[in-house]
PQR file of N, CA, C, O and H, with PARSE charges and radii, in Angstrom:
ATOM      1  N   MET A   1      -6.113  34.074   6.358 -0.4000 1.5000
ATOM      2  CA  MET A   1      -5.590  34.023   4.529 -0.0000 2.0000
ATOM      3  C   MET A   1      -5.876  35.466   4.248  0.5500 1.7000
ATOM      4  O   MET A   1      -6.559  36.280   4.870 -0.5500 1.4000
ATOM      5  N   ALA A   2      -5.093  35.581   3.018 -0.4000 1.5000
ATOM      6  CA  ALA A   2      -5.148  37.289   1.865 -0.0000 2.0000
ATOM      7  C   ALA A   2      -4.736  36.181   0.388  0.5500 1.7000
ATOM      8  O   ALA A   2      -4.383  35.022   0.172 -0.5500 1.4000
ATOM      9  H   ALA A   2      -4.539  34.920   2.513  0.4000 1.0000
ATOM     10  N   VAL A   3      -4.997  37.192  -0.215 -0.4000 1.5000
ATOM     11  CA  VAL A   3      -4.578  37.335  -1.367 -0.0000 2.0000
ATOM     12  C   VAL A   3      -3.387  37.426  -1.988  0.5500 1.7000
ATOM     13  O   VAL A   3      -2.736  38.465  -1.880 -0.5500 1.4000
ATOM     14  H   VAL A   3      -5.284  38.134  -0.040  0.4000 1.0000
ATOM     15  N   GLY A   4      -2.997  36.529  -2.612 -0.4000 1.5000
ATOM     16  CA  GLY A   4      -1.335  36.423  -2.573 -0.0000 2.0000
ATOM     17  C   GLY A   4      -0.806  35.908  -1.396  0.5500 1.7000
ATOM     18  O   GLY A   4       0.335  36.334  -1.219 -0.5500 1.4000
ATOM     19  H   GLY A   4      -3.526  35.685  -2.700  0.4000 1.0000
ATOM     20  N   GLN A   5      -1.108  35.317  -0.712 -0.4000 1.5000
ATOM     21  CA  GLN A   5      -0.799  34.760   0.469 -0.0000 2.0000
ATOM     22  C   GLN A   5      -0.102  33.085  -0.173  0.5500 1.7000
ATOM     23  O   GLN A   5      -0.917  32.523  -0.904 -0.5500 1.4000
ATOM     24  H   GLN A   5      -2.035  34.970  -0.856  0.4000 1.0000
ATOM     25  N   LYS A   6       1.021  32.425  -0.007 -0.4000 1.5000
ATOM     26  CA  LYS A   6       1.539  31.017  -0.023 -0.0000 2.0000
ATOM     27  C   LYS A   6       1.337  30.191   0.972  0.5500 1.7000
ATOM     28  O   LYS A   6       1.724  30.286   2.137 -0.5500 1.4000
ATOM     29  H   LYS A   6       1.684  32.881   0.587  0.4000 1.0000
ATOM     30  N   LEU A   7       0.599  29.225   0.369 -0.4000 1.5000
ATOM     31  CA  LEU A   7       0.095  28.136   1.519 -0.0000 2.0000
ATOM     32  C   LEU A   7       1.354  26.995   1.441  0.5500 1.7000
ATOM     33  O   LEU A   7       2.009  26.515   0.516 -0.5500 1.4000
ATOM     34  H   LEU A   7       0.285  29.147  -0.577  0.4000 1.0000
ATOM     35  N   LYS A   8       1.340  26.879   2.453 -0.4000 1.5000
ATOM     36  CA  LYS A   8       2.145  24.668   2.605 -0.0000 2.0000
ATOM     37  C   LYS A   8       1.070  23.881   2.446  0.5500 1.7000
ATOM     38  O   LYS A   8      -0.065  23.835   2.922 -0.5500 1.4000
ATOM     39  H   LYS A   8       0.809  27.270   3.204  0.4000 1.0000
ATOM     40  N   VAL A   9       1.845  23.131   1.478 -0.4000 1.5000
ATOM     41  CA  VAL A   9       1.069  22.139   1.180 -0.0000 2.0000
ATOM     42  C   VAL A   9       1.032  20.789   1.856  0.5500 1.7000
ATOM     43  O   VAL A   9      -0.133  20.488   1.598 -0.5500 1.4000
ATOM     44  H   VAL A   9       2.767  23.169   1.091  0.4000 1.0000
ATOM     45  N   PRO A  10       1.464  19.874   2.475 -0.5600 1.5000
ATOM     46  CA  PRO A  10       1.871  18.880   2.460  0.2800 2.0000
ATOM     47  C   PRO A  10       2.120  17.597   1.514  0.5500 1.7000
ATOM     48  O   PRO A  10       1.222  17.059   0.868 -0.5500 1.4000
ATOM     49  N   TYR A  11       3.009  17.326   1.522 -0.4000 1.5000
ATOM     50  CA  TYR A  11       2.797  16.057   0.196 -0.0000 2.0000
ATOM     51  C   TYR A  11       2.773  14.902   0.779  0.5500 1.7000
ATOM     52  O   TYR A  11       3.490  14.383   1.635 -0.5500 1.4000
ATOM     53  H   TYR A  11       3.738  17.763   2.047  0.4000 1.0000
ATOM     54  N   THR A  12       1.548  14.450   0.013 -0.4000 1.5000
ATOM     55  CA  THR A  12       0.664  13.263  -0.021 -0.0000 2.0000
ATOM     56  C   THR A  12       0.985  11.987  -1.254  0.5500 1.7000
ATOM     57  O   THR A  12       0.634  11.872  -2.429 -0.5500 1.4000
ATOM     58  H   THR A  12       0.965  14.871  -0.682  0.4000 1.0000
ATOM     59  N   ALA A  13       1.464  11.499  -0.727 -0.4000 1.5000
ATOM     60  CA  ALA A  13       1.895  11.049  -1.888 -0.0000 2.0000
ATOM     61  C   ALA A  13       0.986   9.857  -2.088  0.5500 1.7000
ATOM     62  O   ALA A  13       0.317   9.681  -1.069 -0.5500 1.4000
ATOM     63  H   ALA A  13       1.749  11.593   0.227  0.4000 1.0000
ATOM     64  N   GLU A  14       0.677   8.822  -3.205 -0.4000 1.5000
ATOM     65  CA  GLU A  14      -0.243   7.957  -4.090 -0.0000 2.0000
ATOM     66  C   GLU A  14       0.133   7.086  -3.748  0.5500 1.7000
ATOM     67  O   GLU A  14       1.308   6.904  -3.429 -0.5500 1.4000
ATOM     68  H   GLU A  14       1.221   8.965  -4.032  0.4000 1.0000
ATOM     69  N   PHE A  15      -1.329   5.762  -3.689 -0.4000 1.5000
ATOM     70  CA  PHE A  15      -0.672   5.061  -2.580 -0.0000 2.0000
ATOM     71  C   PHE A  15      -0.214   3.766  -4.281  0.5500 1.7000
ATOM     72  O   PHE A  15      -0.099   3.848  -5.504 -0.5500 1.4000
ATOM     73  H   PHE A  15      -2.283   5.910  -3.949  0.4000 1.0000
ATOM     74  N   THR A  16      -0.147   3.067  -3.523 -0.4000 1.5000
ATOM     75  CA  THR A  16       1.057   1.396  -4.830 -0.0000 2.0000
ATOM     76  C   THR A  16       0.613   0.601  -4.506  0.5500 1.7000
ATOM     77  O   THR A  16       1.113   0.008  -3.550 -0.5500 1.4000
ATOM     78  H   THR A  16      -0.240   3.001  -2.530  0.4000 1.0000
ATOM     79  N   TYR A  17      -0.441   0.179  -5.037 -0.4000 1.5000
ATOM     80  CA  TYR A  17      -0.857  -1.652  -5.951 -0.0000 2.0000
ATOM     81  C   TYR A  17      -0.456  -2.492  -6.585  0.5500 1.7000
ATOM     82  O   TYR A  17      -0.268  -2.182  -7.761 -0.5500 1.4000
ATOM     83  H   TYR A  17      -0.847   0.661  -5.814  0.4000 1.0000
ATOM     84  N   HIS A  18      -0.178  -3.698  -6.251 -0.4000 1.5000
ATOM     85  CA  HIS A  18       0.214  -4.184  -6.651 -0.0000 2.0000
ATOM     86  C   HIS A  18      -0.158  -5.598  -7.573  0.5500 1.7000
ATOM     87  O   HIS A  18      -1.014  -6.120  -6.859 -0.5500 1.4000
ATOM     88  H   HIS A  18      -0.331  -3.950  -5.295  0.4000 1.0000
ATOM     89  N   LYS A  19      -0.008  -6.367  -8.593 -0.4000 1.5000
ATOM     90  CA  LYS A  19      -0.997  -6.972  -9.008 -0.0000 2.0000
ATOM     91  C   LYS A  19      -0.539  -8.366  -8.826  0.5500 1.7000
ATOM     92  O   LYS A  19       0.165  -8.783  -9.747 -0.5500 1.4000
ATOM     93  H   LYS A  19       0.687  -5.942  -9.173  0.4000 1.0000
ATOM     94  N   VAL A  20      -0.739  -9.064  -7.997 -0.4000 1.5000
ATOM     95  CA  VAL A  20      -0.233 -10.504  -7.828 -0.0000 2.0000
ATOM     96  C   VAL A  20      -0.248 -11.088  -8.270  0.5500 1.7000
ATOM     97  O   VAL A  20      -1.260 -11.221  -8.957 -0.5500 1.4000
ATOM     98  H   VAL A  20      -1.311  -8.725  -7.249  0.4000 1.0000
ATOM     99  N   THR A  21       1.029 -12.278  -8.408 -0.4000 1.5000
ATOM    100  CA  THR A  21       1.650 -13.378  -8.929 -0.0000 2.0000
ATOM    101  C   THR A  21       2.409 -14.704  -9.065  0.5500 1.7000
ATOM    102  O   THR A  21       3.576 -14.687  -8.674 -0.5500 1.4000
ATOM    103  H   THR A  21       1.851 -12.170  -7.850  0.4000 1.0000
ATOM    104  N   LYS A  22       1.963 -15.753  -9.519 -0.4000 1.5000
ATOM    105  CA  LYS A  22       2.120 -16.603  -9.394 -0.0000 2.0000
ATOM    106  C   LYS A  22       3.222 -16.764  -7.913  0.5500 1.7000
ATOM    107  O   LYS A  22       4.374 -16.987  -8.284 -0.5500 1.4000
ATOM    108  H   LYS A  22       1.015 -15.767  -9.837  0.4000 1.0000
ATOM    109  N   GLY A  23       3.102 -16.703  -6.573 -0.4000 1.5000
ATOM    110  CA  GLY A  23       4.448 -16.784  -5.825 -0.0000 2.0000
ATOM    111  C   GLY A  23       4.355 -16.049  -4.449  0.5500 1.7000
ATOM    112  O   GLY A  23       4.438 -16.247  -3.237 -0.5500 1.4000
ATOM    113  H   GLY A  23       2.165 -16.522  -6.272  0.4000 1.0000
ATOM    114  N   ASP A  24       4.077 -14.851  -5.603 -0.4000 1.5000
ATOM    115  CA  ASP A  24       3.338 -13.764  -4.001 -0.0000 2.0000
ATOM    116  C   ASP A  24       3.071 -14.436  -2.708  0.5500 1.7000
ATOM    117  O   ASP A  24       2.399 -15.466  -2.675 -0.5500 1.4000
ATOM    118  H   ASP A  24       4.010 -14.690  -6.588  0.4000 1.0000
ATOM    119  N   THR A  25       3.611 -13.850  -1.553 -0.4000 1.5000
ATOM    120  CA  THR A  25       3.113 -13.355  -0.521 -0.0000 2.0000
ATOM    121  C   THR A  25       3.308 -12.354  -0.132  0.5500 1.7000
ATOM    122  O   THR A  25       4.281 -11.665  -0.436 -0.5500 1.4000
ATOM    123  H   THR A  25       4.157 -13.013  -1.580  0.4000 1.0000
ATOM    124  N   VAL A  26       2.349 -12.026   0.693 -0.4000 1.5000
ATOM    125  CA  VAL A  26       2.832 -10.735   1.843 -0.0000 2.0000
ATOM    126  C   VAL A  26       3.792 -10.254   2.244  0.5500 1.7000
ATOM    127  O   VAL A  26       4.288  -9.128   2.234 -0.5500 1.4000
ATOM    128  H   VAL A  26       1.558 -12.586   0.940  0.4000 1.0000
ATOM    129  N   SER A  27       4.169 -11.687   2.801 -0.4000 1.5000
ATOM    130  CA  SER A  27       5.810 -10.809   3.578 -0.0000 2.0000
ATOM    131  C   SER A  27       6.481 -10.359   2.041  0.5500 1.7000
ATOM    132  O   SER A  27       6.460  -9.289   1.434 -0.5500 1.4000
ATOM    133  H   SER A  27       3.766 -12.603   2.809  0.4000 1.0000
ATOM    134  N   ASP A  28       7.055 -11.639   1.734 -0.4000 1.5000
ATOM    135  CA  ASP A  28       7.641 -10.593   0.213 -0.0000 2.0000
ATOM    136  C   ASP A  28       7.599  -9.046  -0.095  0.5500 1.7000
ATOM    137  O   ASP A  28       8.533  -8.246  -0.139 -0.5500 1.4000
ATOM    138  H   ASP A  28       7.072 -12.509   2.227  0.4000 1.0000
ATOM    139  N   LEU A  29       5.948  -8.813  -0.343 -0.4000 1.5000
ATOM    140  CA  LEU A  29       5.978  -8.157  -1.092 -0.0000 2.0000
ATOM    141  C   LEU A  29       6.138  -6.865   0.093  0.5500 1.7000
ATOM    142  O   LEU A  29       6.585  -5.743  -0.148 -0.5500 1.4000
ATOM    143  H   LEU A  29       5.190  -9.464  -0.308  0.4000 1.0000
ATOM    144  N   ALA A  30       5.631  -7.380   1.447 -0.4000 1.5000
ATOM    145  CA  ALA A  30       6.437  -5.964   2.171 -0.0000 2.0000
ATOM    146  C   ALA A  30       7.520  -5.466   1.739  0.5500 1.7000
ATOM    147  O   ALA A  30       7.864  -4.388   1.254 -0.5500 1.4000
ATOM    148  H   ALA A  30       5.268  -8.291   1.643  0.4000 1.0000
ATOM    149  N   LYS A  31       8.112  -6.662   2.059 -0.4000 1.5000
ATOM    150  CA  LYS A  31      10.280  -6.705   1.543 -0.0000 2.0000
ATOM    151  C   LYS A  31      10.125  -5.579   0.962  0.5500 1.7000
ATOM    152  O   LYS A  31      10.310  -4.513   1.549 -0.5500 1.4000
ATOM    153  H   LYS A  31       7.832  -7.537   2.452  0.4000 1.0000
ATOM    154  N   LYS A  32       9.587  -5.720  -0.879 -0.4000 1.5000
ATOM    155  CA  LYS A  32       9.640  -5.428  -2.144 -0.0000 2.0000
ATOM    156  C   LYS A  32       9.330  -3.756  -1.577  0.5500 1.7000
ATOM    157  O   LYS A  32      10.269  -2.970  -1.453 -0.5500 1.4000
ATOM    158  H   LYS A  32       9.436  -6.586  -1.355  0.4000 1.0000
ATOM    159  N   TYR A  33       7.925  -3.369  -1.269 -0.4000 1.5000
ATOM    160  CA  TYR A  33       7.663  -1.499  -1.418 -0.0000 2.0000
ATOM    161  C   TYR A  33       8.751  -1.545  -0.249  0.5500 1.7000
ATOM    162  O   TYR A  33       9.814  -1.257  -0.797 -0.5500 1.4000
ATOM    163  H   TYR A  33       7.162  -4.008  -1.370  0.4000 1.0000
ATOM    164  N   GLY A  34       8.981  -1.782   1.145 -0.4000 1.5000
ATOM    165  CA  GLY A  34       9.604  -0.904   2.043 -0.0000 2.0000
ATOM    166  C   GLY A  34       7.964  -1.041   3.414  0.5500 1.7000
ATOM    167  O   GLY A  34       7.708  -0.594   4.532 -0.5500 1.4000
ATOM    168  H   GLY A  34       8.117  -2.016   1.591  0.4000 1.0000
ATOM    169  N   SER A  35       7.467  -1.687   2.662 -0.4000 1.5000
ATOM    170  CA  SER A  35       6.360  -1.608   3.893 -0.0000 2.0000
ATOM    171  C   SER A  35       6.530  -2.423   4.979  0.5500 1.7000
ATOM    172  O   SER A  35       7.679  -2.856   5.064 -0.5500 1.4000
ATOM    173  H   SER A  35       7.675  -2.050   1.754  0.4000 1.0000
ATOM    174  N   THR A  36       5.408  -2.954   6.262 -0.4000 1.5000
ATOM    175  CA  THR A  36       4.936  -4.131   7.081 -0.0000 2.0000
ATOM    176  C   THR A  36       4.380  -5.031   6.357  0.5500 1.7000
ATOM    177  O   THR A  36       4.526  -4.718   5.175 -0.5500 1.4000
ATOM    178  H   THR A  36       4.475  -2.602   6.193  0.4000 1.0000
ATOM    179  N   ILE A  37       3.486  -6.554   6.541 -0.4000 1.5000
ATOM    180  CA  ILE A  37       2.928  -7.372   7.087 -0.0000 2.0000
ATOM    181  C   ILE A  37       1.744  -6.241   7.408  0.5500 1.7000
ATOM    182  O   ILE A  37       0.995  -5.592   6.679 -0.5500 1.4000
ATOM    183  H   ILE A  37       3.368  -6.808   7.501  0.4000 1.0000
ATOM    184  N   LYS A  38       1.923  -6.314   8.760 -0.4000 1.5000
ATOM    185  CA  LYS A  38       0.761  -5.117   9.148 -0.0000 2.0000
ATOM    186  C   LYS A  38       0.174  -4.204   8.480  0.5500 1.7000
ATOM    187  O   LYS A  38      -1.040  -4.080   8.643 -0.5500 1.4000
ATOM    188  H   LYS A  38       2.532  -6.841   9.353  0.4000 1.0000
ATOM    189  N   GLN A  39       0.864  -3.339   7.568 -0.4000 1.5000
ATOM    190  CA  GLN A  39       0.246  -1.879   7.375 -0.0000 2.0000
ATOM    191  C   GLN A  39      -0.617  -3.475   5.891  0.5500 1.7000
ATOM    192  O   GLN A  39      -1.642  -4.152   5.968 -0.5500 1.4000
ATOM    193  H   GLN A  39       1.850  -3.440   7.436  0.4000 1.0000
ATOM    194  N   ILE A  40      -0.124  -3.444   5.411 -0.4000 1.5000
ATOM    195  CA  ILE A  40      -0.385  -4.497   3.715 -0.0000 2.0000
ATOM    196  C   ILE A  40      -2.072  -5.330   4.561  0.5500 1.7000
ATOM    197  O   ILE A  40      -3.221  -4.890   4.508 -0.5500 1.4000
ATOM    198  H   ILE A  40       0.709  -2.894   5.349  0.4000 1.0000
ATOM    199  N   LYS A  41      -1.685  -6.288   5.084 -0.4000 1.5000
ATOM    200  CA  LYS A  41      -2.958  -6.695   6.553 -0.0000 2.0000
ATOM    201  C   LYS A  41      -4.332  -5.421   6.366  0.5500 1.7000
ATOM    202  O   LYS A  41      -5.326  -5.436   5.640 -0.5500 1.4000
ATOM    203  H   LYS A  41      -0.752  -6.645   5.127  0.4000 1.0000
ATOM    204  N   VAL A  42      -3.994  -4.724   7.050 -0.4000 1.5000
ATOM    205  CA  VAL A  42      -4.824  -3.241   7.419 -0.0000 2.0000
ATOM    206  C   VAL A  42      -5.359  -2.473   5.998  0.5500 1.7000
ATOM    207  O   VAL A  42      -6.422  -1.964   5.641 -0.5500 1.4000
ATOM    208  H   VAL A  42      -3.187  -4.712   7.640  0.4000 1.0000
ATOM    209  N   TRP A  43      -4.073  -2.670   5.415 -0.4000 1.5000
ATOM    210  CA  TRP A  43      -4.856  -1.173   3.851 -0.0000 2.0000
ATOM    211  C   TRP A  43      -5.819  -2.192   3.435  0.5500 1.7000
ATOM    212  O   TRP A  43      -6.977  -1.878   3.708 -0.5500 1.4000
ATOM    213  H   TRP A  43      -3.210  -3.084   5.704  0.4000 1.0000
ATOM    214  N   ASN A  44      -5.638  -3.637   2.692 -0.4000 1.5000
ATOM    215  CA  ASN A  44      -6.068  -4.678   1.373 -0.0000 2.0000
ATOM    216  C   ASN A  44      -7.661  -5.930   2.424  0.5500 1.7000
ATOM    217  O   ASN A  44      -8.451  -6.734   1.931 -0.5500 1.4000
ATOM    218  H   ASN A  44      -4.697  -3.892   2.470  0.4000 1.0000
ATOM    219  N   ASP A  45      -7.411  -5.355   4.344 -0.4000 1.5000
ATOM    220  CA  ASP A  45      -8.805  -5.908   5.055 -0.0000 2.0000
ATOM    221  C   ASP A  45      -8.733  -7.828   5.015  0.5500 1.7000
ATOM    222  O   ASP A  45      -9.578  -8.720   5.098 -0.5500 1.4000
ATOM    223  H   ASP A  45      -6.769  -4.702   4.745  0.4000 1.0000
ATOM    224  N   LEU A  46      -7.474  -7.783   4.869 -0.4000 1.5000
ATOM    225  CA  LEU A  46      -6.876  -9.349   4.775 -0.0000 2.0000
ATOM    226  C   LEU A  46      -6.821  -9.990   6.603  0.5500 1.7000
ATOM    227  O   LEU A  46      -6.414  -9.569   7.686 -0.5500 1.4000
ATOM    228  H   LEU A  46      -6.788  -7.059   4.801  0.4000 1.0000
ATOM    229  N   ASP A  47      -7.503 -11.226   6.066 -0.4000 1.5000
ATOM    230  CA  ASP A  47      -7.458 -11.362   7.357 -0.0000 2.0000
ATOM    231  C   ASP A  47      -6.409 -12.387   8.125  0.5500 1.7000
ATOM    232  O   ASP A  47      -5.315 -12.281   7.572 -0.5500 1.4000
ATOM    233  H   ASP A  47      -7.834 -11.567   5.186  0.4000 1.0000
ATOM    234  N   ARG A  48      -6.367 -13.369   9.239 -0.4000 1.5000
ATOM    235  CA  ARG A  48      -5.356 -14.025   9.894 -0.0000 2.0000
ATOM    236  C   ARG A  48      -4.332 -15.030   9.115  0.5500 1.7000
ATOM    237  O   ARG A  48      -3.366 -15.668   9.533 -0.5500 1.4000
ATOM    238  H   ARG A  48      -7.257 -13.455   9.689  0.4000 1.0000
ATOM    239  N   LYS A  49      -4.899 -14.925   7.863 -0.4000 1.5000
ATOM    240  CA  LYS A  49      -3.556 -16.142   7.770 -0.0000 2.0000
ATOM    241  C   LYS A  49      -2.680 -15.474   5.959  0.5500 1.7000
ATOM    242  O   LYS A  49      -2.046 -16.186   5.182 -0.5500 1.4000
ATOM    243  H   LYS A  49      -5.684 -14.407   7.524  0.4000 1.0000
ATOM    244  N   TYR A  50      -3.051 -13.588   5.759 -0.4000 1.5000
ATOM    245  CA  TYR A  50      -2.758 -13.334   4.079 -0.0000 2.0000
ATOM    246  C   TYR A  50      -3.403 -13.652   3.303  0.5500 1.7000
ATOM    247  O   TYR A  50      -3.719 -12.776   2.498 -0.5500 1.4000
ATOM    248  H   TYR A  50      -3.566 -13.009   6.391  0.4000 1.0000
ATOM    249  N   ASN A  51      -3.797 -14.639   3.152 -0.4000 1.5000
ATOM    250  CA  ASN A  51      -4.725 -14.878   1.868 -0.0000 2.0000
ATOM    251  C   ASN A  51      -4.488 -13.989   0.942  0.5500 1.7000
ATOM    252  O   ASN A  51      -5.076 -12.916   1.079 -0.5500 1.4000
ATOM    253  H   ASN A  51      -3.540 -15.351   3.806  0.4000 1.0000
ATOM    254  N   ILE A  52      -3.714 -14.132  -0.074 -0.4000 1.5000
ATOM    255  CA  ILE A  52      -4.194 -13.464  -1.411 -0.0000 2.0000
ATOM    256  C   ILE A  52      -3.585 -13.876  -2.352  0.5500 1.7000
ATOM    257  O   ILE A  52      -2.395 -14.176  -2.452 -0.5500 1.4000
ATOM    258  H   ILE A  52      -3.237 -15.003  -0.186  0.4000 1.0000
ATOM    259  N   ILE A  53      -5.045 -13.919  -3.645 -0.4000 1.5000
ATOM    260  CA  ILE A  53      -5.339 -14.471  -5.085 -0.0000 2.0000
ATOM    261  C   ILE A  53      -4.902 -13.985  -5.968  0.5500 1.7000
ATOM    262  O   ILE A  53      -5.075 -12.813  -6.303 -0.5500 1.4000
ATOM    263  H   ILE A  53      -6.011 -13.674  -3.563  0.4000 1.0000
ATOM    264  N   ILE A  54      -3.935 -15.194  -6.775 -0.4000 1.5000
ATOM    265  CA  ILE A  54      -3.042 -14.216  -7.825 -0.0000 2.0000
ATOM    266  C   ILE A  54      -4.507 -13.632  -9.311  0.5500 1.7000
ATOM    267  O   ILE A  54      -5.670 -13.943  -9.570 -0.5500 1.4000
ATOM    268  H   ILE A  54      -3.794 -16.146  -6.503  0.4000 1.0000
ATOM    269  N   GLY A  55      -3.445 -12.670  -9.877 -0.4000 1.5000
ATOM    270  CA  GLY A  55      -4.398 -10.991 -10.189 -0.0000 2.0000
ATOM    271  C   GLY A  55      -5.162 -10.028  -9.381  0.5500 1.7000
ATOM    272  O   GLY A  55      -5.311  -8.859  -9.738 -0.5500 1.4000
ATOM    273  H   GLY A  55      -2.501 -12.417  -9.666  0.4000 1.0000
ATOM    274  N   GLN A  56      -5.653 -10.521  -8.278 -0.4000 1.5000
ATOM    275  CA  GLN A  56      -5.920  -9.501  -7.485 -0.0000 2.0000
ATOM    276  C   GLN A  56      -4.914  -8.736  -7.397  0.5500 1.7000
ATOM    277  O   GLN A  56      -3.725  -8.852  -7.696 -0.5500 1.4000
ATOM    278  H   GLN A  56      -5.532 -11.470  -7.988  0.4000 1.0000
ATOM    279  N   LYS A  57      -5.929  -7.447  -6.671 -0.4000 1.5000
ATOM    280  CA  LYS A  57      -4.473  -5.568  -6.840 -0.0000 2.0000
ATOM    281  C   LYS A  57      -4.649  -5.483  -5.734  0.5500 1.7000
ATOM    282  O   LYS A  57      -5.702  -5.327  -5.116 -0.5500 1.4000
ATOM    283  H   LYS A  57      -6.895  -7.353  -6.428  0.4000 1.0000
ATOM    284  N   ILE A  58      -3.504  -5.590  -5.352 -0.4000 1.5000
ATOM    285  CA  ILE A  58      -3.762  -4.725  -3.413 -0.0000 2.0000
ATOM    286  C   ILE A  58      -3.037  -3.472  -3.310  0.5500 1.7000
ATOM    287  O   ILE A  58      -2.516  -3.091  -4.358 -0.5500 1.4000
ATOM    288  H   ILE A  58      -2.649  -5.717  -5.854  0.4000 1.0000
ATOM    289  N   ARG A  59      -2.896  -2.785  -2.336 -0.4000 1.5000
ATOM    290  CA  ARG A  59      -2.384  -1.629  -1.767 -0.0000 2.0000
ATOM    291  C   ARG A  59      -1.177  -2.390  -0.774  0.5500 1.7000
ATOM    292  O   ARG A  59      -1.256  -3.144   0.195 -0.5500 1.4000
ATOM    293  H   ARG A  59      -3.319  -3.095  -1.485  0.4000 1.0000
ATOM    294  N   VAL A  60      -0.269  -1.916  -1.377 -0.4000 1.5000
ATOM    295  CA  VAL A  60       1.147  -2.408  -0.787 -0.0000 2.0000
ATOM    296  C   VAL A  60       1.949  -0.973  -0.134  0.5500 1.7000
ATOM    297  O   VAL A  60       2.699  -0.981   0.842 -0.5500 1.4000
ATOM    298  H   VAL A  60      -0.204  -1.304  -2.165  0.4000 1.0000
ATOM    299  N   LYS A  61       1.583   0.178  -0.922 -0.4000 1.5000
ATOM    300  CA  LYS A  61       2.314   0.901   0.429 -0.0000 2.0000
ATOM    301  C   LYS A  61       1.377   2.486  -0.308  0.5500 1.7000
ATOM    302  O   LYS A  61       1.470   3.575   0.258 -0.5500 1.4000
ATOM    303  H   LYS A  61       0.973   0.185  -1.714  0.4000 1.0000
TER
END
């Protein structure tokens, strides 16, 4: 590395969160945000039934 040298910094996207409303399902949110059920489950430490609660803020992307 030298003074004035340009560095390439990889793009890092911000996470996207969704506030759960009545009728939301993990499956619908995965489709809406282009994620997968499995990703949403891991990001939010959801159990096998994918229980989400109205008002809960979950990572969806």
